N, C-alpha and C positions, 0 to 999 in steps of 0.2 A: 312676636315683638317682646323684647326684654323689658322687664319692670325696671324703670329708671331708679338709680340710687336715690334721687331726691324723693321719689314716691315711696320708696322703702323707708326712708327716714321719717316721712310724714306718717306712714302707717305705724311705725314704732312709737311715735309720739302719741298717736290716738289710742293705741292699745295700752301703753304705759299709763296714760292719764285715766283711762277707764278702770284699770286695775287698782290704781291708787285711790280712786274714788269709792271703791268697795271696802267693806270691813272684813279683814282677815286676821283678827286677833294680833298675834305677835309678828305676823309676816309683813315684811317690807319688800316691795318690788323695786329692785335696784336698776335694772336695765332690760332691754329686749335685744336678742340676737336674731338677725333675719338672714335667711338664705333663699334664693330663688330656686324653686324645684319645679318638676313637671309631673302632671298627673297621668293617668292611663291614656287619656286622649291627647297627650303631648301638649297640654295647655300649661302655661306658667302659673304658679301660685307662690305665695310667700309661706315659707316654713319658719315659724317664729318660736323662739324659746324665751319665756319669761323667767328671768333670773331673780331669785328671791333669797332673802335672809329670814330666818325664823323657823318655826316648827311646821313641818308638813301637815301635821294633824290640825293646824289652825286654818288651813286653806278651806274655804267654803266652795266646794265644787259646784253646787247649784248656782251660786253667784257667778262663778267662772263660766259656766255654760250660758247663763243669761247674758253675759257680756257680749257674746256674738251678735245677739239681736239689737243690743244698744249701740254698738259701734258700726254695724253694717252700713247704715246710710252714710256715715262719715267717710268710711272707706270707699264707698261707691263714688262719692264726690271727688275723691282724689284719683280715681281711675282704677281702683282695685276691683276686678270683676268677680273674683272668687274670694270668699271669706278665708283669711289665712288660717292655717293649721297652727294652733298654739299649744305648746307643751310647757311644763313648769319644771324648773331644775334649780336645786339649791346652789348658791353661789360657789361653794367649795367644790361641788361636783362639776360645775361648769368650767372652773379653772383647770380641773383635772382633765376634763374632756379636751380642752384646748391644748394642754400640754401633750396629751397622747396624739392628737392630730398633728401637732408640730413634729413630734418624734417620728411619726410615720411618713413624713414628707421631707427627707433630708435634702432633696434637690431645691427646695424653696429657701433654704437657709443661705445667708450670705456669709462669706468668710474668706 
């Protein structure tokens, strides 16, 4: 069963709110990018990228790890059975990643 777009959006909001409630110095979490992926057992899960501005050195990785326990029940309530994989990427690198993906898929371009 595919994770519905509405569920993905709710999960993004839960994760973003959790991240913004934490203290990470100069870091501001701008957005969350979500993709549906499959694990080794062919079960769907959300692969999430937290997009941030600020110094990577200010990220408190203990808080980031603790976030999983804090948001787990909220994610279960919306139907997410597997805690999403969350990685952290600076905004500039994220935009570069998107540009590279777009360049690698010329058949997706309209023109």
